[in-house]
C-alpha positions in Angstrom: 94.0 132.0 133.1 95.6 130.9 129.9 94.4 127.8 128.1 97.1 125.2 127.6 95.3 123.2 124.9 96.9 125.0 121.9 100.4 124.5 123.4 99.7 120.7 123.8 98.4 120.5 120.2 101.5 122.3 119.0 103.8 119.9 120.9 102.0 116.9 119.5 102.2 118.2 116.0 105.9 119.0 116.4 106.9 115.6 117.8 104.4 113.6 115.8 101.4 112.4 117.7 100.6 108.7 117.6 97.3 109.5 115.9 99.3 110.7 112.9 101.0 107.4 112.5 100.3 105.7 109.2 99.3 102.0 109.0 102.9 100.8 108.3 104.3 102.8 111.2 101.6 101.5 113.6 102.1 97.9 112.4 105.9 98.3 112.8 105.5 99.7 116.4 103.1 96.9 117.3 105.2 94.1 115.9 107.2 91.7 118.0 110.3 92.0 115.8 113.4 92.6 117.9 114.8 95.3 115.6 111.6 97.4 115.7 111.9 100.6 117.7 110.1 103.9 117.6 112.9 105.6 115.6 113.1 102.9 113.0 109.4 102.6 112.7 109.0 106.4 112.3 111.6 106.4 109.5 109.9 103.5 107.7 106.6 105.2 108.1 108.0 108.4 106.6 109.3 106.5 103.6 105.9 104.8 103.3 104.1 108.2 103.3 106.4 109.5 100.6 106.2 106.4 98.3 102.9 104.5 98.9 99.3 105.4 98.6 97.1 105.1 101.7 95.6 101.9 100.2 99.1 100.4 99.6 100.1 101.3 103.2 97.1 99.4 104.6 97.9 96.4 102.4 101.6 96.4 103.3 100.8 96.8 107.0 98.9 93.4 106.9 102.3 91.8 106.1 103.4 92.5 109.7 100.5 90.4 111.0 100.6 87.7 108.3 104.0 87.5 106.6 102.7 84.6 104.5 100.4 87.1 102.8 103.4 88.9 101.4 104.6 85.7 99.7 101.2 85.0 98.3 101.1 88.6 96.9 104.6 88.3 95.4 103.7 85.0 93.7 100.3 86.2 92.4 99.7 86.6 88.7 97.0 89.2 89.0 98.0 92.4 87.4 96.9 94.5 90.4 99.0 92.3 92.8 102.0 92.6 90.5 101.6 96.3 90.3 101.3 96.6 94.1 104.4 94.3 94.5 106.4 96.6 92.2 105.4 99.6 94.3 106.0 97.7 97.6 109.5 96.6 96.4 110.4 100.2 95.6 109.2 101.3 99.0 111.3 98.5 100.6 114.5 99.5 98.8 113.9 103.2 99.7 113.2 102.3 103.4 116.4 100.1 103.5 118.5 102.9 102.0 117.1 105.7 104.3 116.5 103.8 107.5 119.4 101.4 108.0 
């Protein structure tokens, strides 16, 4: 009797298992925004993977739960927050261009 486990693993790796979802993709999929769907969230997650560090992705994912946090970060005068906001803005522009 053949084992089916390797085939299932290969299928998950091919279609993208939920465990592989990055923080932004998970937050997008879990959001209550009407435009959020699996295809869009996957695209946004792919752009995030290509443009943001893991730490930046976790920070940005918090904006889905607390949009006011994004405004606080944008207005912050801390250098680290300003640097993050620059990276986040570049991510947002790339995601809009690639996923809309």
